[in-house]
N, C-alpha and C positions, 0 to 999 in steps of 0.2 A: 026306886032307889037300889033294891037288891038286884034287880035285873040289869041296871046299868054297871053296878059294881061287879056283877057276874061277867058281864061283856067285857069290861075293862080288864079284869083278871084273865080271861080267856085270850084276850089280845096279847096281854103282856106275857102271858105263858107261851103263846105260840111264837112271839118274836125271838126269844132266846133260843128256842128249839130250832128255828130256821137258821139263825146265825151259827149255831153249833154245827148243824149239818153242813152248811156251806164252807165253813172253816175246815171242817174235816175233809171234804171233797178237794179242797184247794191244795192242802198239804200233800195228800196222796198224789196228786197229778204232778206237783213239784218234785216230790221224791222220785217218782217214776221218771221224769225228765232228767233229774239230776243223774240217776242211775244209768239212764240209757246214754247220756253224754258222756259219763265217766267211762262206761264201757266202750263207746266209740273211741275215746281218746287212748284208753288202755290198748284197744285193738290196733288203732293206727300206730301207736308207739312201738308195739311188738313188731309190727310189719317192718317198720323202720329199722329197728335194731336187727331183726332177721336179715334184712337187705344188707346192712352194715357189715354183720357178721359174715354173710356170703362174699361180700366184696373184699374183706380182709382175707377170708380164706382163699379167693382167687389170687390176690395179690401174693399172699404166702406161696401159693403153688407156683405162681410165675417166678417169685424170687428164687425158690428152690430150683426150678427149671433153668433159671438163668445162672445159678451157681453151679449147677451140674454141667451146662453148657461151657461155662468159664473154665471149670475144672479140666472138662475135655480139651478145651482150647489150650489151656496151660500144659497138659500132658503132651499134646501134638507138637507144640512149640518147643518143650523140652526134648522130645524124640527128635525133631528136626535139628535142634542145637547139637544134640549128641552125634547124628549123623553127619553134619557139618564139620564138627570137630575131628571126627575119624577121617572124614574126606581130606580135610586140611592136613592131618598127620601124614596120611598117605601120599598126598601131593607133595609135602615137604621132604619126605623120605625118598620119594621118587626123583624129585628135583636134585637132592643131594647126590644120589646114584648118578644122574645123568652129568652133574657137574664134575663128579670124580671120574667118570669115564672119559669125559671130554679132556681134563687134565691128564689122564693117562695116555690117551691117544695123542695128545699135543706133545707130551714128553717123549713118548716113542717117536714120534715124527722128528722132533729136534735131534734126538739122540742118533737116529738114522742118518740124519744129514751131517752131524759131526763126525760119524764114523767114516764119511767120505774124506773129511779134512785129515783125519788120523791117518787113513790110508796114503794120502798125499804126502805127509810128513814122513811117514814110514818109507815110502819110495825114495823120497829125497835123501834120506839118511842112508840108504842101502846102495847109493851110488859110490863109485870109486872114491878114495880118499882125495885124489887130485882133482876131482870134478868140482865144478863151481856150483853149489846148491843153492846160491841165493836166489836165482830167478824162480826156482821151484818152490822155496819158502815164501817168496813174495807173492807168488801165485796163490799158495794156499792160505796166506794171510787175507788176500782179497777175497777169497771164496768164504772164509770164516766170517769177515766182516759183512759179507752179503747176507749170510745166514742170520747174523745178528741184526741186520737191518730189516729182514723179512719179519722177524720177531718183535719189531718195534723197540729194539734195544739200541740205546744211544750212549756214546762215551761222554763222561763229565770231565772235560779238560779245560779247566780255568786258566786264564792268562795271568802272568805276572803283573801285580798292581790291582787285581780284581778284589772286591770285598769278599770277606770270608762269609761262607753260608753254612751255619752248624748243621744243616739238615743234609747238605751235600758234600761238605768237607771235613776231612778229619785232619787235625793239625798234629803234625809229628814233631817239629820243632820251631823255636823262635830264634831267628838268625839276623846278624847284621846285614842289611841290604840297602841298595838304592832306592827301593820301593817305599812309598809312604808307610808310616808306622801302622801296624795292625792290618795290613794288606798282604795279599798272597806275594811271598818272595819267589817261590819256585813250585813247580808241579812235581811231586815225587813218584807218584803212581796214578794213572787215570781211573776215574771210577765208571760206574754204568748205571743206567736208570732204564726201566721199562714202563712208558707211559709216564705216569707221575710218582711211580714207586721206585725209590733208590735201591738197587740191588746191592751196590758196593760204593761207599763214599770215596772220593778222591783224596788221596793222601797228599798234604802240602806242607811247605815250610811258611812261616809267617814273619814278616819283617818286624823288627823291634824298633 
């Protein structure tokens, strides 16, 4: 009885000891596994963050380079614009000078031709008092008209009964006339126009 009791006690004593040892070894392995997994996760997360940081830094550097390139492009465009504006001002001034020179030459040419007309009139008036100067005056008038025609100058000579054009006619008087009311009664003085520009309106009377 005592031997059996002793044997039972030894078995019972050994079982708890084995269970405790097994349990202790299991917890240690799990902890080591968790620690190893946690370390791997932490290491992997750190690498990912490092990669993301590097990516962000590269993007920031690219953005800075892009901004610098854009600033350089803007400066270049502003410089080109300034040069173009200066070129345009120079061109405008040069064109204005050329136009002024053309006007001066045209005026000089016209005056030179009119001087010939004056010379002809002067010669006609210098003839004897008994001389008939009409042919000379008529010839001079024809020369004068020819010069005006070369300059594209035409006379404004409306006929009686024509409608009044405020742009080309200047009304001097309103008179009784056989013409329809508010139409031209008589041409008082011819006008002149060059192309589409009226140099001098024709002076007229208008029928009441």
